[in-house]
C-alpha positions in Angstrom: -1.8 -15.6 6.2 -0.6 -13.9 3.0 2.3 -11.6 2.5 2.5 -8.9 -0.2 4.7 -6.1 -1.3 2.7 -3.8 -3.7 4.4 -1.2 -5.8 1.9 -0.6 -8.5 -0.6 2.2 -9.4 -4.2 1.2 -9.1 -7.6 2.3 -10.4 -8.1 5.9 -11.7 -4.5 7.2 -11.2 -3.3 9.9 -13.5 0.4 10.9 -13.5 1.2 14.0 -15.5 4.7 14.5 -14.2 7.5 12.2 -13.0 6.6 9.5 -10.6 9.2 7.4 -8.8 8.3 4.8 -6.3 10.9 2.7 -4.5 10.5 0.0 -1.9 13.6 -1.4 0.0 12.7 -4.1 2.5 15.4 -5.6 4.8 13.1 -7.5 7.0 9.4 -8.5 6.6 6.2 -7.1 5.3 3.1 -8.9 6.3 -0.5 -8.5 5.3 -2.9 -11.0 7.0 -6.6 -11.5 7.5 -8.6 -13.9 9.7 -12.4 -14.0 9.6 -15.2 -14.5 7.1 -15.7 -11.6 4.7 -12.7 -9.7 6.1 -10.2 -7.6 4.1 -6.7 -6.3 4.7 -5.2 -3.9 2.1 -1.6 -2.8 2.2 0.1 -0.3 -0.2 3.8 0.5 -0.1 5.0 3.4 -2.3 1.7 3.2 -4.3 -1.0 5.4 -5.7 -4.4 4.1 -4.6 -7.8 5.1 -5.9 -8.7 8.3 -7.7 -5.4 10.1 -7.5 -4.0 12.8 -9.9 -0.3 13.7 -9.7 0.4 16.8 -11.8 4.0 17.5 -10.8 6.9 15.4 -9.6 6.1 12.6 -7.2 8.7 10.6 -5.3 7.7 8.0 -2.7 10.4 6.0 -1.0 9.9 3.2 1.6 12.8 1.7 3.5 11.9 -1.0 6.0 14.6 -2.3 8.3 12.4 -4.5 10.5 8.8 -5.3 10.1 5.6 -3.7 8.7 2.4 -5.6 9.5 -1.2 -5.0 8.5 -3.6 -7.5 10.2 -7.3 -7.8 10.8 -9.1 -10.4 12.9 -12.9 -10.7 13.0 -15.8 -11.3 10.7 -16.4 -8.5 8.1 -13.5 -6.5 9.4 -11.3 -4.2 7.2 -7.8 -2.9 7.7 -5.9 -0.6 5.4 -2.4 0.6 5.6 -0.6 3.0 3.2 3.1 4.0 3.5 4.4 6.7 1.2 1.2 6.6 -0.8 -1.3 9.0 -2.4 -4.7 7.7 -1.4 -7.7 9.0 -3.2 -11.4 8.3 -3.0 
């Protein structure tokens, strides 16, 4: 089991205005995978994929408990995005 908090912009993201991303976790964030060739992706207050932001962008995540993203099974995929811009 792995745990991750991701607050970064990823592949092909263009920001032309102000971009503020905040994550405040008072609990747990879990990202887990079980199974051969399985993937679990989790993005908190992130831009993911081919995203263009031309104006102001504010993404805020406040967790007071738990956020979980889990997948079980061979070749399974789970994705979870909170406060995110998700492109293709």
